[in-house]
Each structure stands twice: as C-alpha cells, then as structure tokens.
C-alpha positions as CSV (number, residue, x, y, z in Angstrom):
1,X,11.4,4.9,-5.0
2,X,13.2,6.5,-1.1
3,X,17.2,7.1,-2.1
4,X,17.0,5.4,1.6
5,X,16.4,2.0,3.0
6,X,13.6,3.0,5.2
7,X,13.5,1.0,9.0
8,X,10.4,0.4,10.8
9,X,11.7,0.5,14.3
10,X,9.7,-0.3,17.3
11,X,10.3,1.9,19.8
12,X,8.5,0.7,23.1
13,X,9.8,-3.3,22.7
14,X,11.9,-5.1,24.5
15,X,13.4,-4.5,28.2
16,X,15.0,-1.4,27.6
17,X,12.3,0.6,25.6
18,X,12.4,3.7,24.7
19,X,16.5,5.0,25.5
20,X,18.2,1.9,24.4
21,X,16.0,1.7,20.8
22,X,15.6,5.3,20.3
23,X,20.4,6.0,21.0
24,X,20.5,2.2,18.8
25,X,18.5,4.2,15.9
26,X,20.5,7.5,16.2
27,X,23.6,5.4,16.2
28,X,22.8,3.9,13.0
29,X,22.4,7.1,10.9
30,X,25.3,8.3,12.3
31,X,26.9,5.1,11.2
32,X,25.4,4.6,7.5
33,X,24.1,7.7,5.4
34,X,22.0,4.5,3.6
35,X,19.1,3.8,6.3
36,X,16.2,6.3,7.5
37,X,14.6,5.1,10.7
38,X,10.9,5.7,11.8
39,X,10.7,5.3,15.3
40,X,7.4,4.3,16.3
41,X,6.4,4.8,19.9
42,X,5.2,7.0,22.3
43,X,5.9,10.8,20.1
44,X,6.6,12.6,24.1
45,X,8.8,9.6,25.4
46,X,10.3,9.1,22.3
47,X,11.3,13.0,21.3
48,X,12.6,13.2,24.9
49,X,15.3,10.8,24.0
50,X,15.8,11.8,21.0
51,X,17.1,15.3,22.8
52,X,19.8,14.1,23.7
53,X,21.6,13.5,20.7
54,X,22.8,14.9,17.8
55,X,22.3,13.1,14.2
56,X,20.8,14.2,10.7
57,X,17.0,15.2,11.8
58,X,15.9,14.3,8.1
59,X,16.6,10.6,8.9
60,X,14.7,9.7,12.0
61,X,11.1,10.2,12.0
62,X,9.0,9.6,15.2
63,X,5.3,7.7,14.6
64,X,2.8,8.2,17.5
65,X,1.5,5.3,18.9
66,X,-0.7,5.0,22.2
67,X,-0.2,1.4,23.2
68,X,2.0,-1.0,23.8
69,X,1.9,-5.2,23.3
70,X,3.4,-6.9,26.6
71,X,5.6,-10.2,26.5
72,X,3.3,-12.1,28.5
73,X,0.2,-11.3,25.9
74,X,-1.9,-13.8,23.7
75,X,0.1,-13.0,20.4
76,X,-2.5,-12.9,17.4
77,X,-5.3,-11.5,20.1
78,X,-2.5,-8.6,21.0
79,X,-2.0,-8.2,17.3
80,X,-6.0,-8.2,16.2
81,X,-6.9,-5.7,19.5
82,X,-3.8,-3.6,19.7
83,X,-4.0,-2.0,16.5
84,X,-2.7,1.7,18.0
85,X,0.9,-0.5,19.0
86,X,4.0,0.2,18.2
87,X,4.7,-3.2,16.9
88,X,1.5,-2.8,15.1
89,X,1.7,-0.1,13.4
90,X,5.6,-0.8,12.5
91,X,4.8,-3.8,10.5
92,X,1.9,-2.1,9.0
93,X,4.6,0.4,7.7
94,X,6.3,-2.6,6.3
95,X,2.7,-3.9,4.8
96,X,2.1,-0.6,3.2
97,X,5.6,-0.2,1.3
98,X,6.4,2.7,3.4
99,X,9.1,1.1,4.9
100,X,11.6,-1.3,3.9
101,X,12.1,-4.2,7.2
102,X,11.0,-3.5,10.8
103,X,13.0,-4.3,13.7
104,X,11.7,-4.9,17.2
105,X,12.9,-6.1,20.6
106,X,9.4,-7.0,21.5
107,X,7.3,-9.9,22.1
108,X,8.7,-13.0,19.9
109,X,5.4,-14.3,19.8
110,X,4.1,-10.9,18.4
111,X,6.6,-10.7,16.3
112,X,6.4,-13.9,14.8
113,X,2.6,-13.1,14.4
114,X,1.9,-10.0,13.3
115,X,4.8,-10.3,10.6
116,X,2.8,-13.3,9.3
117,X,-0.7,-11.5,9.7
118,X,0.2,-8.0,8.5
119,X,3.0,-8.3,6.1
120,X,2.3,-11.8,4.6
121,X,4.3,-14.9,3.4
122,X,6.0,-14.8,-0.3
123,X,3.2,-16.7,-2.1
124,X,4.5,-20.4,-2.3
125,X,6.7,-20.2,1.2
126,X,4.9,-22.4,3.2
127,X,6.0,-21.8,6.7
128,X,8.7,-18.2,7.5
129,X,11.4,-19.8,9.8
130,X,13.1,-17.3,12.4
131,X,17.0,-17.5,11.3
132,X,19.7,-15.9,13.9
133,X,23.8,-15.9,12.9
134,X,25.9,-17.5,15.3
135,X,29.3,-17.3,16.1
136,X,31.6,-20.6,15.1
137,X,35.7,-20.7,15.4
138,X,36.2,-19.1,11.5
139,X,32.8,-16.9,11.3
140,X,28.9,-17.6,12.1
141,X,27.0,-19.7,10.8
142,X,22.7,-19.5,10.4
143,X,20.3,-21.6,12.1
144,X,17.0,-22.0,10.9
145,X,14.8,-22.3,12.6
146,X,15.3,-21.5,16.2
147,X,11.8,-20.2,17.2
148,X,8.7,-20.1,14.5
149,X,7.7,-24.0,14.2
150,X,8.3,-26.1,16.5
151,X,6.4,-28.9,14.3
152,X,7.6,-28.6,10.8
153,X,7.0,-31.2,8.0
154,X,9.9,-32.4,5.9
155,X,8.5,-29.9,3.3
156,X,9.2,-26.9,5.5
157,X,12.8,-27.8,6.1
158,X,13.7,-28.7,2.4
159,X,12.6,-25.0,2.2
160,X,14.1,-23.9,5.5
161,X,17.2,-24.8,4.0
162,X,16.8,-22.6,0.3
163,X,15.9,-19.7,2.1
164,X,19.2,-20.2,4.2
165,X,21.0,-20.7,1.7
166,X,20.0,-17.5,-0.2
167,X,20.4,-15.3,2.8
168,X,23.9,-17.0,3.7
169,X,25.0,-16.4,-0.3
170,X,23.8,-13.0,-0.9
171,X,23.8,-11.4,2.6
172,X,26.6,-12.7,4.1
173,X,28.7,-13.6,0.6
174,X,29.2,-17.0,1.3
175,X,29.3,-18.6,-1.9
176,X,27.7,-22.3,-2.2
177,X,27.4,-22.2,1.4
178,X,27.3,-25.9,3.3
179,X,23.5,-26.8,4.3
180,X,23.3,-29.5,7.4
181,X,20.4,-31.3,8.8
182,X,21.0,-30.7,13.1
183,X,20.9,-34.2,14.1
184,X,21.7,-36.8,16.7
185,X,24.9,-38.4,14.8
186,X,26.0,-37.8,11.4
187,X,24.9,-41.6,10.2
188,X,21.9,-40.8,7.4
189,X,19.6,-44.2,8.9
190,X,20.0,-41.2,12.8
191,X,17.0,-39.6,14.0
192,X,13.6,-39.0,14.6
193,X,11.1,-39.5,11.6
194,X,11.4,-35.7,10.6
195,X,15.0,-35.9,10.0
196,X,14.7,-39.4,8.3
197,X,12.1,-38.2,6.1
198,X,13.7,-34.7,5.6
199,X,17.6,-36.3,4.8
200,X,16.3,-37.9,1.4
201,X,15.1,-34.6,0.2
202,X,17.8,-32.4,0.7
203,X,20.2,-35.2,-0.5
204,X,18.1,-34.9,-3.7
205,X,18.1,-31.4,-4.2
206,X,20.6,-30.0,-6.6
207,X,20.3,-26.4,-6.2
208,X,21.9,-26.0,-2.3
209,X,25.4,-28.1,-1.5
210,X,24.1,-30.3,1.4
211,X,26.7,-31.7,3.5
212,X,24.8,-34.5,5.5
213,X,23.8,-34.1,8.7
214,X,25.4,-32.0,11.9
215,X,25.8,-33.1,15.2
216,X,25.5,-30.1,18.2
217,X,28.8,-30.1,19.5
218,X,30.3,-29.8,15.5
219,X,28.3,-26.2,15.0
220,X,30.5,-23.9,17.1
221,X,33.8,-25.4,15.3
222,X,31.9,-23.9,11.6
223,X,31.1,-27.3,10.7
224,X,27.9,-26.1,8.3
225,X,27.0,-22.4,7.1
226,X,23.3,-23.5,7.1
227,X,22.2,-25.5,10.1
228,X,18.6,-26.7,9.6
229,X,16.1,-28.2,12.2
230,X,12.5,-27.5,13.2
231,X,12.5,-24.8,15.7
232,X,11.9,-27.3,19.0
233,X,15.7,-28.7,18.8
234,X,16.7,-24.7,17.0
235,X,15.9,-22.7,20.2
236,X,16.9,-25.3,22.6
237,X,20.7,-25.3,20.7
238,X,20.7,-21.6,20.3
239,X,19.7,-21.5,24.0
240,X,22.3,-23.9,24.9
241,X,24.8,-21.9,22.7
242,X,24.4,-18.6,24.4
243,X,24.1,-20.5,27.9
244,X,27.6,-21.5,27.9
245,X,28.8,-18.7,25.9
246,X,27.9,-16.4,29.2
247,X,29.4,-18.7,32.1
248,X,32.5,-19.3,29.8
249,X,33.1,-15.2,29.5
250,X,32.2,-15.6,33.4
251,X,34.9,-18.0,34.3
252,X,37.0,-16.3,32.3
253,X,36.8,-13.1,33.7
254,X,36.7,-14.6,37.2
255,X,40.4,-16.4,36.8
256,X,42.2,-12.9,35.4
257,X,40.4,-11.1,38.8
258,X,41.7,-13.8,41.1
259,X,44.9,-12.5,42.4
260,X,47.3,-9.6,41.6
261,X,49.3,-12.0,39.4
262,X,46.1,-12.7,37.0
263,X,44.9,-9.2,37.2
264,X,48.5,-8.0,35.7
265,X,48.6,-10.9,32.9
266,X,44.9,-9.5,32.1
267,X,45.9,-6.2,32.0
268,X,48.3,-7.4,29.3
269,X,46.1,-9.6,27.2
270,X,43.6,-7.4,27.6
271,X,43.1,-5.7,23.9
272,X,44.0,-9.1,22.3
273,X,41.4,-11.0,24.5
274,X,38.8,-8.7,23.8
275,X,39.1,-9.1,20.2
276,X,38.8,-12.7,20.3
277,X,35.9,-12.4,22.6
278,X,34.2,-10.1,20.1
279,X,34.1,-12.7,17.8
280,X,31.8,-14.4,19.9
281,X,29.5,-12.0,20.6
282,X,26.3,-12.6,18.4
283,X,24.7,-9.1,19.4
284,X,27.3,-7.9,16.4
285,X,25.6,-9.6,13.8
286,X,22.0,-8.4,14.6
287,X,18.8,-9.7,15.1
288,X,17.1,-12.9,13.6
289,X,15.4,-12.4,10.4
290,X,11.8,-14.1,9.6
291,X,12.2,-15.4,6.3
292,X,10.1,-16.1,3.5
293,X,7.9,-13.2,4.4
294,X,6.9,-10.1,1.7
295,X,9.3,-7.2,3.6
296,X,11.9,-7.9,5.9
297,X,11.1,-8.9,10.0
298,X,14.1,-8.7,12.5
299,X,13.3,-9.9,16.0
300,X,16.3,-8.6,18.3
301,X,16.9,-10.0,21.8
302,X,13.9,-8.9,24.5
303,X,17.3,-7.6,26.6
304,X,18.6,-5.9,23.6
305,X,21.0,-2.7,24.0
306,X,21.8,0.0,21.5
307,X,24.5,-1.7,20.3
308,X,22.7,-4.9,19.0
309,X,19.5,-2.7,17.8
310,X,22.1,-0.4,15.8
311,X,23.4,-3.9,14.0
312,X,20.0,-5.1,13.4
313,X,19.1,-1.9,11.5
314,X,22.5,-2.2,9.2
315,X,21.6,-5.9,8.7
316,X,18.4,-4.8,6.7
317,X,20.1,-2.4,4.4
318,X,21.9,-5.2,3.0
319,X,19.3,-7.4,3.0
320,X,17.4,-4.9,0.7
321,X,20.5,-4.1,-1.5
322,X,20.8,-7.5,-2.0
323,X,17.4,-8.4,-3.2
324,X,17.6,-11.5,-1.0
325,X,13.4,-11.8,-0.8
326,X,14.4,-12.0,-4.9
327,X,17.2,-14.4,-4.5
328,X,14.7,-16.2,-2.2
329,X,11.7,-16.6,-4.6
330,X,14.8,-18.2,-7.0
331,X,16.1,-20.4,-4.7
332,X,12.1,-21.6,-4.2
333,X,11.5,-21.3,-7.6
334,X,8.4,-19.0,-7.2
335,X,8.3,-16.3,-9.2
336,X,9.9,-17.4,-12.9
337,X,10.2,-13.7,-13.7
338,X,12.4,-12.3,-11.1
339,X,15.9,-12.0,-12.6
C-alpha cells in the first residue's frame, strides 16, 4: 500500500486549466508531505507549467491524455466516447485502485456521470449526492444534495442525511452533527410532498441527530451541521448564497474606497476585516465530494484557482485517513464487517 494519499487531478478541466490546476498541485505537495498528485492532461502543456516551480519530483507525476471534455458536451456521451480525456483517465486511476481520490474543475455533469459509471456506487447507495461545505457564522455546514439528484425520493434523502452525518463527524470532527431538512417553514406539516414524506422517516432515524426542518435564512446563522434537500432546492440555495456573498463583499469594498476618510479607515481595519471575510470564503474548504462512491470524487468550481485546487487535494487526505467511505457504510448499515 502506498505511503501517500494518491490524488488523480484533472489538469485540463476548468476555466483556468492547466496553469492554476498545476499550481494548485504544486502547492499541495509542498504544503503536505502525505500526498502524491497524478496530473492527468496534455503532457507538454502540463510539463511546461511544472517547470515554473520547485517541488518534490517524486510526488507529482504526469499522465498523458489527448482529449478534453468540454463544458457544453453531453456528459454520458462524452464519458463513453472520449476515453482518452483527462477526466476519464483520471477517474479510471481511482477505479483501478491506483489513486484514492479524483479532483476536477471540469464539467459538473461529466464528473457526476463519470463518478457513477466509472468509479461506481458503494453497493446499497441509491443515489450519490454532491455535498459542498458552506460557511456560516460559527463554522461550516454540509449542503447535501446541491446538484446531483433533482428528482430525489424520501429514501434518497434519508441516505443523504446519514452520509452527511458520517462526513461531518469523521472528516470535519463535529461530534453528533445536527441534521435538518431544508423547508419553507419549521412546522412538521409544512413543505411539498417530498419533504412531508421525508420528515417522519428522518424523525425515526435513531443513528442521526435530526433536529427538524430549517428555513434557508437560518443556514448562514449555523442552524444545522447537515442540511438535507433534493438537488434543485439545494442548488438554488447554494447559488443564492454565493451570489449574495459576492454582492456583499463588493458593497463593502465600495464603501471603504468611497473617499479619503473611508480609505484611511480601511487601512486601520484591513487585517481584521480580511480575517473576518476569510471565514466566509467557501473555497478554503476545498470542493464538493460526491458521497457514496467506491472512491472519492471531488468537484471544484469551474473557475477554481490554485488555492481552491490545493485545498481540494488536501481535503482528500482527511477523507482517506479518516476512512469516511467505511464510516458511510456503517451509517447506512451496508457492510456488517466494517470496523
């Protein structure tokens, strides 16, 4: 068994590939001695970027690929036809057991399709959810699902809750994480058919800490550690969250640069403000894992820069070292022989 956590990185995926992807890989191996990165992409382009940096040569390896899956391509068709694409070859490294995890800033649809078709689901997992960490006033919450399953059933949401609980407990160190169902009100009778059917199922789960429904406005306050929903509602909530954050930051910067007096004030509070705003930067927590697969698949933003790529790689170390997949099996009671 390798002494490292081996991460297959799609070097050609995303708006800033391969420059920012390669830089993120270099930063990851320079900052952490427990990881090795396999950069999958055009060999010449990747090597040209690597020459700009100093790093331990034995912990970054280039895997050549000749194709790239575009953002506008039909995901399943692209996965099946472009077998020499950086995304497919990187996923196959996980499927074959050569790598522990996969990270990509490429097409979300292709990552979701490829994760299920190539890496495969843990037996018994009905639907793998995409689960990003989102910052709140006191830390982070896990939003599950934010984009993988728009037509989920109650049984899917129950599994989402259990997988999310396992992730937050073992990857994030939150003991007895609070689980809430995203809803339009906190009363048990509120919600659409899916929410109404799911609520009593979660209420009867003895292996999770279900606290009831949560409204979207309570998410930034840290109302729950795991927020369960189907992907349509989750994606809307996430995009709104990100959009408001960008507008808020822009308004703060505009106010501080308004005149000489505000600029002087900005200089005086610069370090404190920077530290405060950093807490609300979701990219520092890495990408969104696709939970319930046989190997770890992580999707980062398409616009990801080196910092987010680096953090997504580091995220994989904790996932592997804490055996989150094994814990997910325990929570779902899928394998009685899991320690």
